[in-house]
MIBA-561556 format. One line per 5 residues: number of its first residue (from 1); their letters; for each residue x, y, z of C-alpha. Coordinates in Angstrom, 1 decimal. Last residue first. Layout:
# residues N
NUM> A> X/Y/Z | ...
//
This chain:
# residues 394
394> GRLRS> -10.5/0.0/-30.1 | -10.8/3.6/-28.7 | -10.6/2.4/-25.1 | -7.3/0.5/-25.8 | -5.9/3.6/-27.6
389> YFSVG> -6.4/5.7/-24.4 | -4.4/3.3/-22.2 | -1.7/5.9/-21.7 | 1.5/4.9/-19.8 | 2.6/7.0/-16.9
384> EGPCR> 6.3/7.9/-16.6 | 6.2/11.6/-15.7 | 5.1/14.7/-17.5 | 2.0/14.5/-19.7 | 2.1/15.4/-23.3
379> VGLHD> -0.8/17.2/-25.0 | -3.7/16.1/-27.3 | -6.6/16.1/-24.9 | -7.2/12.3/-25.1 | -3.5/11.6/-24.8
374> AVTAG> -3.1/14.0/-21.9 | -6.1/12.3/-20.1 | -4.4/8.9/-20.7 | -1.0/10.0/-19.4 | -2.6/11.6/-16.4
369> VDGLT> -4.5/8.5/-15.4 | -1.5/6.3/-16.2 | 0.4/8.3/-13.6 | -1.5/6.2/-10.9 | 1.4/3.8/-11.6
364> ERTGL> 2.1/0.2/-12.5 | -1.4/-0.5/-13.9 | -3.1/-3.8/-13.0 | -5.3/-5.0/-15.8 | -7.0/-2.6/-18.3
359> EIGSS> -9.8/-5.1/-19.2 | -11.9/-3.5/-21.9 | -15.6/-4.6/-21.7 | -17.0/-2.5/-24.5 | -15.2/-0.8/-27.3
354> MGRMW> -15.8/2.9/-27.0 | -18.5/4.7/-28.8 | -19.3/7.1/-26.0 | -16.5/7.2/-23.3 | -15.9/5.1/-20.2
349> ALLLC> -13.1/4.2/-17.8 | -13.1/2.6/-14.3 | -9.9/2.4/-12.2 | -9.8/1.9/-8.5 | -6.6/2.2/-6.5
344> YERSH> -4.4/-0.6/-5.1 | -4.0/-0.2/-1.4 | -1.7/1.3/1.2 | -4.3/2.3/3.9 | -5.2/5.7/5.2
339> DTSKT> -5.7/6.1/8.9 | -8.5/5.1/11.3 | -6.8/1.7/12.0 | -8.9/-1.0/13.6 | -10.0/-2.3/10.2
334> TPDNG> -13.5/-2.1/8.7 | -13.4/1.5/7.5 | -10.6/0.8/5.0 | -9.1/4.1/3.9 | -7.4/3.3/0.6
329> HDSVI> -5.4/5.5/-1.8 | -6.0/7.9/-4.7 | -9.2/6.6/-6.3 | -10.5/6.4/-9.9 | -13.5/7.0/-12.1
324> LLLDG> -12.3/8.1/-15.5 | -14.7/9.7/-18.0 | -13.6/10.7/-21.5 | -15.8/13.3/-23.3 | -16.0/14.3/-26.9
319> EGCAS> -19.4/12.7/-27.6 | -21.0/14.2/-24.5 | -21.1/13.3/-20.8 | -24.3/14.4/-19.0 | -25.9/11.0/-19.5
314> LLRPL> -22.9/9.3/-18.0 | -23.1/11.5/-14.9 | -26.8/10.9/-14.5 | -26.2/7.2/-14.8 | -23.5/7.4/-12.1
309> FRDFE> -25.7/9.1/-9.4 | -27.2/5.8/-8.2 | -23.7/4.4/-8.0 | -22.5/7.4/-6.0 | -25.2/6.8/-3.4
304> ELGRG> -24.4/3.1/-3.3 | -20.8/4.0/-2.5 | -21.9/6.4/0.1 | -24.2/3.8/1.7 | -21.1/1.6/2.1
299> YALVD> -19.1/4.3/3.7 | -22.0/5.3/5.9 | -22.4/1.7/7.1 | -18.6/1.1/7.6 | -18.1/4.2/9.8
294> NRHGW> -14.5/3.6/10.7 | -14.2/7.3/11.6 | -11.3/8.0/9.2 | -13.0/6.0/6.5 | -16.4/7.8/6.9
289> AMDFD> -16.2/11.6/7.0 | -12.7/12.3/5.6 | -12.1/9.4/3.3 | -15.3/8.3/1.8 | -16.5/11.9/2.3
284> ILNAF> -13.9/13.3/-0.1 | -15.5/13.1/-3.5 | -12.8/14.7/-5.7 | -13.4/16.2/-9.1 | -11.1/17.1/-12.0
279> ILGRR> -12.9/18.6/-15.0 | -10.3/18.8/-17.8 | -10.4/20.7/-21.1 | -13.2/21.1/-23.6 | -17.0/21.1/-23.7
274> EESSV> -17.8/24.3/-21.8 | -21.6/24.5/-22.5 | -22.3/23.0/-19.1 | -23.6/19.4/-18.4 | -20.3/18.3/-17.0
269> QGELL> -20.3/21.4/-14.7 | -23.8/20.7/-13.5 | -23.2/17.0/-12.9 | -20.1/17.9/-10.9 | -22.0/20.4/-8.8
264> EMGEL> -24.7/17.9/-8.0 | -22.1/15.3/-7.2 | -20.2/17.6/-4.8 | -23.5/18.6/-3.1 | -24.1/14.9/-2.4
259> NGSYH> -20.5/14.2/-1.4 | -20.4/16.9/1.2 | -19.8/20.6/1.8 | -18.6/21.9/-1.6 | -15.7/23.7/-3.1
254> ICRDF> -15.6/24.9/-6.7 | -12.1/25.3/-8.2 | -11.0/27.8/-10.8 | -8.6/28.1/-13.7 | -6.6/25.4/-11.9
249> GRGAF> -2.9/24.5/-12.2 | -1.4/25.7/-8.9 | -3.5/26.5/-5.8 | -1.1/24.6/-3.5 | -1.7/21.5/-5.5
244> LDDLK> -3.6/19.6/-2.8 | -5.4/22.8/-1.8 | -6.6/23.3/-5.4 | -8.2/19.9/-5.2 | -10.6/21.2/-2.6
239> GVGLV> -13.7/19.8/-4.4 | -14.7/20.3/-8.0 | -11.7/21.5/-10.0 | -11.8/23.1/-13.4 | -8.9/23.1/-15.9
234> PIGEE> -9.3/24.9/-19.2 | -6.7/24.3/-22.0 | -4.5/27.4/-22.6 | -1.5/25.2/-23.5 | 0.4/26.5/-20.5
229> QLVDL> -2.5/25.8/-18.3 | -2.8/22.2/-19.6 | 0.9/21.6/-19.0 | 0.7/22.9/-15.4 | -2.3/20.6/-14.7
224> LTRGP> -0.3/17.7/-16.2 | 2.3/18.3/-13.5 | 5.6/20.1/-13.4 | 7.9/19.6/-10.4 | 8.3/20.2/-6.7
219> PPLSY> 4.5/20.3/-6.2 | 3.8/23.2/-3.8 | 3.6/21.8/-0.2 | 0.0/21.6/0.8 | -2.0/23.9/3.0
214> DKRNA> -5.4/22.3/3.5 | -8.5/24.1/4.7 | -11.4/22.6/6.7 | -14.4/24.9/6.8 | -16.9/22.0/6.3
209> TRRFG> -17.3/21.7/10.0 | -16.1/19.2/12.6 | -18.5/18.2/15.3 | -18.4/18.5/19.1 | -21.3/17.1/21.0
204> GPEGI> -20.0/15.8/24.3 | -18.6/19.3/25.1 | -20.5/21.8/23.1 | -20.6/22.5/19.4 | -18.3/23.7/16.6
199> FPRAI> -15.2/22.4/14.8 | -12.4/23.8/12.6 | -9.7/21.4/11.3 | -7.0/23.5/9.6 | -4.6/21.2/7.8
194> VRAVA> -0.9/21.5/7.2 | 0.0/19.1/4.4 | 2.9/17.1/3.0 | 5.0/17.6/6.0 | 8.3/19.5/5.5
189> YDGSC> 9.7/19.2/9.1 | 13.2/18.1/8.0 | 13.3/21.2/5.7 | 10.1/23.1/6.0 | 7.1/23.1/8.4
184> LCRAI> 7.6/26.6/9.8 | 6.0/28.3/6.8 | 3.1/25.9/6.8 | 2.7/26.4/10.5 | 2.4/30.1/10.0
179> ECIRY> -0.2/29.6/7.3 | -2.0/27.3/9.7 | -2.2/30.0/12.4 | -3.5/32.5/9.8 | -6.2/30.0/8.8
174> QERLP> -7.3/29.6/12.4 | -7.3/33.4/12.8 | -9.7/33.8/9.8 | -11.8/31.0/11.1 | -12.3/32.6/14.5
169> IVEEH> -10.6/31.0/17.5 | -13.0/30.4/20.3 | -16.3/30.5/18.4 | -14.9/28.4/15.5 | -13.5/25.8/17.9
164> AAVQF> -10.0/24.8/17.0 | -8.2/21.9/15.4 | -4.7/22.2/13.9 | -3.3/19.3/11.9 | 0.3/18.9/10.9
159> VSDAS> 0.2/16.1/8.3 | 2.5/13.4/6.8 | 0.2/10.4/7.3 | 0.2/8.0/10.3 | -1.5/10.8/12.2
154> TYVIP> -0.9/14.3/13.5 | -2.1/16.6/16.3 | -2.2/20.2/17.4 | -5.2/21.4/19.4 | -5.4/25.2/19.6
149> KGSRI> -5.1/27.0/23.0 | -8.0/29.2/23.9 | -7.7/28.0/27.5 | -11.2/27.2/28.5 | -12.5/26.3/25.1
144> HEEGL> -9.3/24.2/24.4 | -9.8/22.4/27.8 | -13.3/21.5/26.7 | -12.1/20.3/23.3 | -9.3/18.1/24.6
139> ENIIE> -10.8/14.6/24.7 | -13.7/15.1/22.2 | -11.4/17.0/19.8 | -8.7/14.2/20.3 | -11.2/11.5/19.4
134> TGSAS> -12.7/13.3/16.3 | -9.2/13.9/14.9 | -7.9/10.4/15.5 | -4.5/10.8/17.2 | -0.7/11.1/16.8
129> RNGLI> 0.6/13.6/19.4 | 1.0/17.3/20.0 | -2.1/17.7/22.2 | -2.7/21.3/23.4 | -1.0/24.4/22.2
124> GRGIE> 0.4/27.6/23.7 | -0.3/31.1/22.5 | 1.4/34.0/20.5 | 1.1/32.4/17.1 | 4.9/32.8/16.3
119> GEFGA> 6.1/31.8/19.7 | 3.8/28.8/19.9 | 5.1/27.6/16.4 | 8.7/28.1/17.4 | 8.3/26.1/20.6
114> ILEEP> 6.4/23.4/18.6 | 9.1/23.0/16.0 | 11.9/22.9/18.6 | 10.0/20.4/20.8 | 9.8/17.9/17.9
109> FGDPF> 6.4/17.0/16.6 | 4.4/14.0/18.0 | 5.5/10.4/18.5 | 4.2/9.2/15.1 | 5.9/12.2/13.3
104> TPFPE> 5.9/11.6/9.6 | 8.3/13.0/7.0 | 7.2/13.0/3.3 | 8.6/9.9/1.5 | 11.3/10.6/-1.1
99> DVRLG> 10.3/9.2/-4.5 | 7.1/11.2/-5.1 | 5.9/10.7/-8.7 | 4.6/13.7/-10.5 | 2.4/12.9/-13.6
94> MMEWH> -1.0/14.1/-12.7 | -2.1/10.9/-11.1 | 1.2/10.9/-9.1 | 0.3/14.4/-7.7 | -3.2/13.2/-6.8
89> GVTSD> -2.0/10.1/-4.9 | 0.9/11.6/-3.1 | -1.2/14.6/-1.9 | -4.1/12.3/-1.0 | -2.2/10.0/1.2
84> KGHSA> -0.5/6.6/0.9 | 3.2/7.1/0.8 | 6.2/6.4/-1.4 | 5.2/6.8/-5.0 | 4.4/3.9/-7.4
79> IAMRG> 0.8/3.6/-6.2 | -0.6/0.6/-8.0 | -3.6/0.9/-10.3 | -6.7/-1.2/-10.8 | -8.6/-2.3/-13.8
74> YGGVV> -11.8/-1.6/-15.7 | -12.9/-0.3/-19.1 | -16.5/0.2/-19.6 | -19.8/-1.2/-21.0 | -19.8/-4.7/-19.6
69> EPPFG> -22.3/-7.2/-20.9 | -22.4/-10.8/-19.5 | -22.2/-9.4/-15.9 | -19.2/-9.9/-13.6 | -19.8/-10.6/-9.9
64> CVQLG> -19.6/-8.4/-6.8 | -17.3/-10.2/-4.5 | -14.9/-10.9/-7.4 | -13.1/-7.7/-6.6 | -9.6/-9.1/-6.1
59> EIGGL> -8.6/-8.4/-9.7 | -11.0/-5.9/-11.3 | -13.6/-7.8/-13.3 | -16.3/-7.2/-10.7 | -16.1/-3.4/-11.3
54> GMKVM> -16.7/-3.7/-15.0 | -18.8/-0.7/-16.0 | -21.9/-2.8/-15.4 | -20.7/-3.4/-11.8 | -20.4/0.3/-11.4
49> NPLEL> -24.0/0.7/-12.5 | -25.3/-2.2/-10.4 | -23.7/-1.1/-7.1 | -26.1/-2.3/-4.5 | -23.8/-3.5/-1.7
44> GGLAR> -23.4/-6.9/0.0 | -23.5/-8.5/3.4 | -22.5/-5.2/5.1 | -19.1/-6.4/6.3 | -18.5/-8.2/3.0
39> WTNQL> -19.0/-5.2/0.8 | -17.1/-3.0/3.2 | -14.2/-5.5/3.1 | -14.2/-5.5/-0.7 | -14.3/-1.7/-1.1
34> SASGG> -11.6/-0.8/1.5 | -9.3/-3.8/1.1 | -6.8/-3.7/4.0 | -5.4/-7.2/5.0 | -1.9/-5.9/5.8
29> DGYQS> -2.0/-2.2/6.3 | 0.8/-1.5/8.8 | 2.8/0.5/6.3 | 5.3/-2.2/5.7 | 2.4/-4.7/5.6
24> ADPME> 1.0/-2.9/2.5 | 4.1/-3.7/0.4 | 2.4/-6.1/-1.9 | -0.6/-3.7/-2.3 | -3.7/-4.3/-0.3
19> GVGVG> -7.1/-4.3/-2.1 | -9.5/-2.1/-3.9 | -9.0/1.3/-2.3 | -11.8/3.9/-2.0 | -10.0/6.6/0.0
14> DLVVV> -11.1/9.6/-2.2 | -13.5/8.5/-4.9 | -11.7/10.6/-7.5 | -13.7/11.7/-10.6 | -11.7/12.6/-13.7
9> VARAD> -13.7/14.2/-16.6 | -11.8/14.7/-19.8 | -12.8/16.9/-22.7 | -12.0/16.9/-26.4 | -13.0/20.1/-28.2
4> GRDM> -10.0/20.3/-30.5 | -8.0/17.1/-30.5 | -4.6/18.7/-31.0 | -1.9/16.0/-31.4
//
């Protein structure tokens, strides 16, 4: 199965869902459709390059039309795992399905866990409830500055989040605190991620910084990333993907401070002389900066920004490259919720010389991404994903 210098580029538009899944109401996400609802709310979006790749042919995305000539493959993917967060989405993409949902704590964390955490870090905490990150920082930030107590909060997702001002608790100490939380969050408290949420500024003007750091559970099984490492095939991450896999499966990972910088770094790596392996990129602002803050205008402008970048990315891709543009879950900025949404995920595919206008339909799992990448690179992917590689080759 060896395909020599084949290379795959997977770009995750984090939080760009394309319509509610059948079980969305069980997650409180009925009516969520991140891309479509943003399109409607703004009276349209300028996405000519994604439309040319087949965006309008995806079921439920008729808002943007379907041109006579389509150059890519297009479809949508169901999330087979339980959950709707980045850990679940990225693990499933790489062949590891999550059948047991990660624990969530909508009423705050149990007293036993918080008492142990306070004892280990040597200080009390503020918060301990489900909240929007920006709102709880604005509410409790001044008290945090006075007391030196970190702000602990969660959301509808399986997360233990710690917010602290960088001038009150230095970053190094914030990260140490989160490492302690990661150790304590095991067993019944084994949340998918512990997240450091540093911020700066004065009361009334607090803002989170790019020094966020995620501490994920290690994947409980093998992923495609592990397989590629075992086969000596290079794996490069663009974005904080190493955090989602607990540092496992990457030769190196390049972090960035916003989608614009992330796209520049991605283009640079795709244009590099290394023409084999996997480049795995995540553009997080759709989720972290815009979806969680219900910033519909910025979310829409971010989509247009990516669309303007897309021709540069296609131009950087070579003859042996497979490009997949996907998402990991939804985060509809038009709904009342500021949390992730249980949605179908985006799928656009392209490679030089492929048959044009390939309808890929509704895939049963995000694992089809990993299976297709593995097929292209000449290895076998764990899990139950089904490759659509032969469809692209015609």
